MDAnalysis code that builds the backbone (N, CA, C; Angstrom):
import MDAnalysis as mda
import numpy as np

u = mda.Universe.empty(237, n_residues=79, atom_resindex=np.repeat(np.arange(79), 3), trajectory=True)
u.add_TopologyAttr("name", ["N", "CA", "C"] * 79)
u.add_TopologyAttr("resid", np.arange(1, 80))
u.add_TopologyAttr("resname", ["MET", "SER", "ASP", "ALA", "ASN", "HIS", "SER", "MET", "PRO", "ASP", "ARG", "PHE", "VAL", "VAL", "ARG", "SER", "ALA", "GLY", "GLU", "THR", "PHE", "GLY", "THR", "ALA", "VAL", "ARG", "LYS", "ARG", "ASP", "GLY", "TYR", "GLU", "PHE", "VAL", "SER", "ALA", "ASP", "ASP", "ASP", "PHE", "ALA", "PRO", "LEU", "ASP", "GLY", "ARG", "ILE", "PHE", "PRO", "ARG", "ALA", "LYS", "SER", "LEU", "VAL", "MET", "GLU", "VAL", "THR", "ARG", "HIS", "ALA", "GLN", "ARG", "SER", "ARG", "ARG", "GLN", "ALA", "ARG", "LEU", "ALA", "GLY", "GLN", "PRO", "SER", "GLY", "LEU", "TRP"])
u.atoms.positions = np.array([
    [14.106, -14.230, -13.986],
    [14.048, -12.742, -13.532],
    [15.078, -11.894, -14.200],
    [14.739, -10.676, -14.619],
    [15.642, -9.835, -15.349],
    [16.643, -9.177, -14.288],
    [17.847, -8.477, -14.872],
    [18.543, -7.870, -14.073],
    [17.743, -6.416, -13.119],
    [16.919, -5.909, -13.938],
    [15.924, -4.886, -13.388],
    [15.314, -5.099, -12.192],
    [14.830, -6.627, -12.348],
    [13.856, -7.141, -11.012],
    [14.732, -7.135, -9.844],
    [16.137, -7.718, -10.082],
    [17.121, -7.618, -8.684],
    [17.438, -6.261, -8.210],
    [17.050, -5.180, -8.953],
    [17.821, -3.833, -8.159],
    [16.294, -3.527, -7.588],
    [15.289, -4.317, -7.182],
    [14.243, -3.912, -6.458],
    [14.576, -4.726, -5.215],
    [14.243, -4.019, -4.141],
    [14.436, -4.454, -2.456],
    [13.337, -5.623, -2.343],
    [13.610, -6.260, -1.735],
    [12.695, -7.211, -1.352],
    [11.716, -6.856, -0.321],
    [11.914, -5.869, 0.387],
    [10.698, -4.969, 0.875],
    [10.871, -3.753, 1.061],
    [9.506, -2.955, 1.194],
    [9.995, -1.692, 1.202],
    [8.791, -1.388, 2.660],
    [8.752, 0.072, 2.904],
    [7.707, 0.665, 3.724],
    [6.819, 1.404, 2.772],
    [5.561, 1.466, 2.885],
    [4.641, 1.865, 2.096],
    [4.233, 2.942, 2.696],
    [4.801, 4.211, 2.480],
    [4.003, 5.385, 3.584],
    [3.830, 6.812, 2.603],
    [3.085, 7.719, 3.208],
    [3.008, 9.083, 2.333],
    [2.625, 10.083, 3.609],
    [3.235, 10.861, 3.146],
    [3.114, 12.159, 4.196],
    [3.481, 11.859, 5.616],
    [4.765, 11.024, 6.168],
    [4.551, 11.012, 7.380],
    [3.894, 9.694, 7.811],
    [2.962, 9.356, 7.312],
    [2.091, 8.106, 7.506],
    [2.525, 6.957, 7.101],
    [2.650, 5.855, 7.699],
    [2.874, 4.408, 7.309],
    [1.472, 3.566, 6.869],
    [1.732, 3.214, 5.864],
    [0.157, 2.608, 5.755],
    [0.829, 0.648, 5.745],
    [1.546, 0.432, 5.437],
    [1.938, -0.898, 5.478],
    [3.331, -1.075, 5.034],
    [3.930, -2.905, 4.731],
    [4.989, -3.100, 4.265],
    [4.887, -3.578, 2.881],
    [5.692, -3.561, 2.110],
    [5.535, -4.895, 0.757],
    [6.805, -5.790, 0.800],
    [6.164, -6.752, 0.783],
    [7.521, -7.667, 0.808],
    [7.273, -8.624, -0.618],
    [8.286, -8.767, -0.883],
    [8.341, -9.497, -2.198],
    [8.310, -10.966, -2.407],
    [7.425, -11.574, -3.088],
    [7.008, -12.879, -3.214],
    [7.716, -13.484, -4.704],
    [7.351, -14.601, -5.021],
    [7.488, -15.260, -6.255],
    [6.509, -14.383, -7.126],
    [5.468, -14.080, -7.032],
    [4.830, -13.809, -8.026],
    [4.325, -11.851, -7.927],
    [5.129, -11.289, -7.250],
    [5.130, -9.881, -7.212],
    [5.605, -9.593, -5.702],
    [4.671, -8.580, -5.089],
    [4.900, -7.965, -3.691],
    [3.565, -7.960, -3.144],
    [3.706, -8.795, -2.011],
    [2.802, -8.563, -0.982],
    [2.246, -7.647, -0.203],
    [1.287, -6.857, -0.014],
    [1.178, -5.905, 0.886],
    [0.521, -6.369, 2.239],
    [1.261, -5.727, 3.473],
    [1.024, -6.262, 4.697],
    [0.642, -4.872, 5.138],
    [-0.173, -4.673, 5.755],
    [-1.067, -3.532, 6.298],
    [-0.701, -3.216, 7.579],
    [-0.201, -2.068, 7.941],
    [-0.290, -1.822, 8.989],
    [-0.848, -0.448, 9.880],
    [-1.984, -0.428, 8.974],
    [-3.096, 0.088, 9.621],
    [-4.425, -0.182, 9.340],
    [-5.361, -0.045, 10.075],
    [-6.928, -0.789, 9.802],
    [-7.426, -0.448, 8.768],
    [-7.246, 0.737, 8.246],
    [-8.126, 1.380, 7.136],
    [-7.464, 0.382, 6.007],
    [-6.460, -0.029, 6.207],
    [-5.769, -0.799, 4.865],
    [-6.079, -2.380, 4.943],
    [-6.617, -2.522, 5.656],
    [-6.707, -4.193, 6.111],
    [-7.593, -5.035, 4.854],
    [-8.324, -4.259, 4.087],
    [-8.920, -5.057, 2.798],
    [-8.082, -5.328, 1.867],
    [-6.791, -4.570, 2.010],
    [-5.565, -4.653, 0.868],
    [-4.343, -5.594, 1.434],
    [-4.773, -6.106, 2.928],
    [-3.750, -6.828, 3.552],
    [-3.614, -8.402, 2.920],
    [-2.575, -8.650, 2.757],
    [-2.099, -10.337, 2.160],
    [-2.397, -10.210, 0.409],
    [-2.502, -8.962, -0.116],
    [-3.055, -8.995, -1.733],
    [-1.737, -9.236, -2.256],
    [-1.585, -9.737, -3.289],
    [-0.388, -9.585, -4.356],
    [-0.197, -8.935, -5.521],
    [0.595, -8.135, -5.273],
    [0.988, -6.912, -6.742],
    [1.406, -7.542, -7.672],
    [1.471, -7.612, -8.848],
    [2.553, -8.079, -9.817],
    [4.008, -7.224, -9.980],
    [3.738, -5.784, -9.807],
    [4.726, -5.262, -9.724],
    [4.683, -4.147, -8.669],
    [5.582, -3.212, -7.667],
    [5.682, -2.647, -6.733],
    [5.127, -1.441, -7.235],
    [5.553, -0.974, -8.375],
    [4.397, 0.198, -8.883],
    [2.645, 0.059, -8.552],
    [2.320, -1.057, -8.969],
    [0.751, -1.590, -8.717],
    [0.518, -1.471, -7.466],
    [1.440, -2.061, -6.537],
    [0.980, -1.917, -5.346],
    [0.791, -0.330, -4.966],
    [1.739, 0.049, -5.233],
    [1.588, 1.570, -4.755],
    [0.472, 2.373, -5.218],
    [0.328, 1.947, -6.378],
    [-0.890, 3.386, -7.159],
    [-2.182, 2.391, -6.294],
    [-2.417, 1.097, -5.974],
    [-3.611, 0.426, -5.426],
    [-3.854, 1.399, -3.711],
    [-2.556, 1.294, -3.347],
    [-2.755, 1.624, -1.700],
    [-2.842, 3.155, -1.646],
    [-2.414, 3.863, -2.897],
    [-2.737, 5.510, -3.097],
    [-4.256, 5.892, -3.134],
    [-4.914, 4.793, -4.279],
    [-6.258, 4.993, -4.412],
    [-6.892, 4.501, -3.291],
    [-6.765, 3.484, -2.282],
    [-7.522, 3.235, -1.360],
    [-7.577, 4.218, -0.189],
    [-6.431, 5.119, -0.173],
    [-6.364, 6.232, 0.760],
    [-7.072, 7.062, 0.493],
    [-7.302, 7.130, -1.283],
    [-7.906, 8.492, -1.461],
    [-9.437, 8.278, -1.519],
    [-10.258, 6.971, -1.486],
    [-11.359, 6.961, -1.212],
    [-11.658, 6.738, 0.669],
    [-10.766, 6.352, 1.179],
    [-10.900, 6.340, 2.654],
    [-11.045, 7.970, 3.233],
    [-10.005, 8.852, 2.461],
    [-10.473, 10.301, 2.906],
    [-11.739, 10.591, 2.551],
    [-11.657, 10.674, 1.344],
    [-13.226, 10.958, 0.778],
    [-14.279, 10.484, 1.670],
    [-14.478, 9.311, 2.151],
    [-15.424, 8.834, 3.058],
    [-15.461, 9.160, 4.011],
    [-14.045, 9.465, 4.472],
    [-14.216, 10.243, 6.083],
    [-14.821, 11.290, 5.884],
    [-14.573, 12.240, 5.009],
    [-15.071, 13.608, 4.623],
    [-16.427, 13.337, 4.552],
    [-17.131, 12.794, 3.876],
    [-18.822, 12.527, 3.488],
    [-19.116, 12.150, 4.786],
    [-18.319, 11.488, 5.743],
    [-19.416, 11.074, 6.779],
    [-19.040, 12.155, 7.730],
    [-18.418, 13.219, 7.634],
    [-17.954, 14.375, 8.725],
    [-17.039, 13.947, 9.786],
    [-16.383, 12.619, 9.404],
    [-15.265, 12.407, 10.439],
    [-14.135, 12.882, 9.807],
    [-13.229, 13.022, 10.963],
    [-11.982, 13.220, 10.497],
    [-11.023, 11.913, 10.479],
    [-10.204, 12.155, 9.248],
    [-9.643, 11.293, 8.516],
    [-7.927, 11.120, 9.405],
    [-7.806, 9.662, 9.857],
    [-6.340, 9.551, 10.495],
    [-5.206, 9.533, 9.381],
    [-5.855, 9.470, 8.112],
    [-4.477, 9.061, 6.916],
    [-3.884, 10.155, 7.068],
    [-4.301, 11.777, 6.855],
    [-3.150, 12.564, 6.911],
    [-3.862, 13.626, 7.718],
])
């Protein structure tokens, strides 16, 4: 591992706008997403090669979930 990797935390909370979506936990091959919200269960247990890719995928998932809730006429619990 390079020195840059050592500066990354072993785990961090994934959140936005005061909502916690889950936790990222460092694994041998990257970061595992551990969901804290049922809306993010499809991502639970996935390993992402970098913290940035995990955060980007969680953000995309949140945007899709909000869009689907809007189309269904249901309030979204995401924000």
